[in-house]
N, C-alpha and C positions, 0 to 999 in steps of 0.2 A: 312280717311282711310279706304282701304279695302284691303286684302290680298286676293287675288281670290286663290281657292285651298289649303287653311293654309298649305296642308301638316304637316312636322312634328312641323313648328312651328321658322323654322330659319330663314326664313326672316323677320317674326315680330320681334325676338331677335332682327336680326340687325338693324332694326330700332330706337325699343327701348333702346338699349342701347348705337350701337353704333352711332347712328341719335341723339339719348337723346328726342324723341318726347314720348310727354305723354299724349296724346289728349286719343280720343274715334279711337280706330282700331276694326274694327269686320274682318272677315275672314270666307270665305265661302268656303268649305269641303265637300262634299257627302260623301267620305269614313268613317266610324264610326268610325275604329280602327287609321286614321291619328287625325280625330276633335280630340276624347281622347286624344292623343298623344300630339298636340297641346294646348290643354286644360288643360294640368297639368302645363306646364308650365306659365300662370295663366298673358298670354301678351294682348289675345284680351280680349274686352268689351263683344262681343260676337261672337259666331262661328255658321255662319247659316247653316243646313244640305241639303243645295242648289247645285244642278248639273248646269252646264252653258251647253246648248246645242245649235249647230246651229239654227239660226232661229226663235228660241224660246225667247219670254221673259219669264224671273222669275218673281217670285211674290214680289220683290222690288221695291221700288218705283224708277221713270227716276230720276236724280239728285241725288242720294242717299250720293255721294261722293265727294270729293273733291281730291282725291287723290289715284290711283288704282295702285297696283301692283301685278303682275303678273311673277313671277317667275320661268323656268322651266315648267306651267302648259301647256303650247302650244307644243303639241306634240302628237304622232301616239296615244299613252294612255289615251291623257284625253282631253285636248281644241282643238277641230279643230280650224282651222285657222277664219272660219266665225263666231265666238264665241266672236272674237272683239267687232263685231255692239253691243252685249250685253253689254261688257265693258262699249263701247263708250256713249248707253242708261244708264247707273247706274251710270256715270260722271257727273257731272257739268260744265254747261258751264265756259269756262276759265279753271278748273277743268286738273289732268294728270293721264296719265296712262303708269308706269314704267313697260315694258316687256323684259325680258331674254329668249333667244329663242337657242336653236339649231341650228346652223347654214343651217344644210340640209334643218331641218323644216323649216326656214325664206325663204330657197331659192323656196321651193317647196310645197309654198302656204300663208304662212301670209304677206311675201313680199306684193302678187296684192292684198292682203286684204287691209293693209296700203295704196297702191299705191292709187286702189278702193277712198276708202274713204277722201284721199287725194282730189281727181276730185272731188268728190260731196261738199268738203266743209264743211266735220264735224270735221277734224282732221289736225293739221299741224304736220310735225315732228320733233321735239327743238332740240334729237342728236340722232346722230346714230354712233354706231363703235366695231370694233370686239374684242373680248374677247378671251381669251385663258384658260379659267378658269372654263368652266362649268361642272359639275361633276366632275374636273379634271383630266380630260383627252380627250377631244374635243371642239372645236372652236364655239363661241357662237355670239349672236349678241345680243345689248342691245341696245333698243329703248325708248326714250322720247317722246311721244305726247301728245300736248295740244288739249283740247275740244274746237270747232270754233263756235259750235252750237249755 
């Protein structure tokens, strides 16, 4: 399992405590302050100080993870929509990527990358829904995709 942009570790905490996951869980977090904060929670097996950029591969091996979470990381301040291609590369065949993204950012970019990946046959959308709890004040889209490559 991997958490992209581990942030303060809140998603990792939910995965461990609410879902009861006790396996290996790594995070990716380029910001030292956030990485330190998440590390203090003791939830991640390892937190990589790696950023993800559009159309660039990270140093992590292809198909490294069975399940990738990306909660609130796709935004103007962080991951650009095209970063989804690297998440797909990092996820093993038949693995999953769970994404929660602000509805505006979804409509203005990420939606089109997801559609293109579906057209290429590398993912299929397993679940898509709208939520209203994103950062406590705006609408969000939650998407679960399965890797079909």
